[in-house]
C-alpha positions, 0 to 999 in steps of 0.5 A: 920181209924186211922193212926199212924205215925212212924216218931218220933220213927224213929227220936228217933231210928236214934239219939240213933244209932248216940249217940252209934256211937259217944261212939263208936268213943271215945272207938275206939280211938287208944292207944299207949305206949311210945317208950324207950330212945335210947342209943349209943355214937351217941346219944347226951343227951341234959339233961346230966350233960354236956348239961343241963346248955346249956339251956337258956331262950331266950325270956327275963331275966326271970329266973324262966321259967323252972327248971333243974331236976335230968334227965330233965326239968320241965316248971314252970307255969307263965304268958306269953310264953318263949322259952327255947333254947339249945345253944350249937349248931345248927342241920340240919338233925337229928333223936330226941327223946323226953318224956313229961308228963303234965295235961289236956290242958297244953301247950308246944311245941318242935321247930327245925331249929329255930332261938332263935331271932324268934322261932315261925317264923323262925323255926317249932313246934311239938305241946305238948298238954295235950289233951288225948282222943280227935280228932287230928287237926293242934293244937292237940299234935303231930301236925306240929303246925297250919300246919299239923294234925297228923293221930291220937291223941295218947295222953296218960292220964294226968300225964303219960309220952308220947314220940316223935320220930321226924326224919328230913332229908332234907325236909322229917319230920316224927313224930312217937307218942307213937310208932305210925307214926302220921306225914310223910310230904315233906316240899319241897312242902310247897312253900306258906304261910300256917297257921300262918307262913309268910314264906313258909316252904320250904324257911325257913333254913335247920338248927337251934335250938332245943327250948322247949316252956313254954307256962305258964303251968306245963310240964315236959321233959326228955330223950331229945336225938338227933342223927345228920345224916351224 
C-alpha cells in the first residue's frame, strides 16, 4: 500500500492563508482626513504675525533650527535635537489644533504643559512621525510618547498634511488624529514612573509651555491654534 502524506500541503496552505491574512491587515488599516483649522476670536493663532516671533530655540544658540514660513514653521534638517518653545505664555487646560507634514521616518513632537529648561522630563509629548501604513506603538505618530499607544495609526502618506486635535482638561488628555479619536487618557491614574519618565505623570505641573521638537528631520507645521479652557 502506498501512503501519501498531506502534511506538507497542509503546511503550505496554512502559510498561504497567513500571508493573505497579513496582506488583508495592511489593506484594512483605517484612513482618515485632516480636520479643518478652527476659527473664532477665542482661538489663539500661535503662528500669527504677532505670535510667530515668540517662538525660540530654548536648547542652545543655534539660529538655524527652524524657519518661520508664511503661515507656519519648518524644522530644518540638522544634527542633534532641539526644542522650539512658544515663549508668549503657558497653558493649563486647553484645546489645541495643529497640522503637520513630513517624509517617511521623519521625527518630531508636540510637547505640552512642559518646562523649556527640561522639555522631555517635565512635560508630555504627542509624537509626530512619518509612519504611514504601520501599526501603532508607544513611539508611533499620535502616541503619548513612550507611555500610551494610539488606537489606530491614522498617518497619511508622506507629504500630505495631517491634523491633531488635542484636548487637555485636568487629568484628561484626548487626541483626535485626522478625525479619529485615538487616545483618551486619565493622567491621574499614572502615579508611578512609566517608560522613560522619572516622574509620574500625575505629579507633573498642570501648567506649562507648548514646544515643538526638531529631531533633525524636515517637518512642516501650520495652523497651530489653541483655545484655553476657562
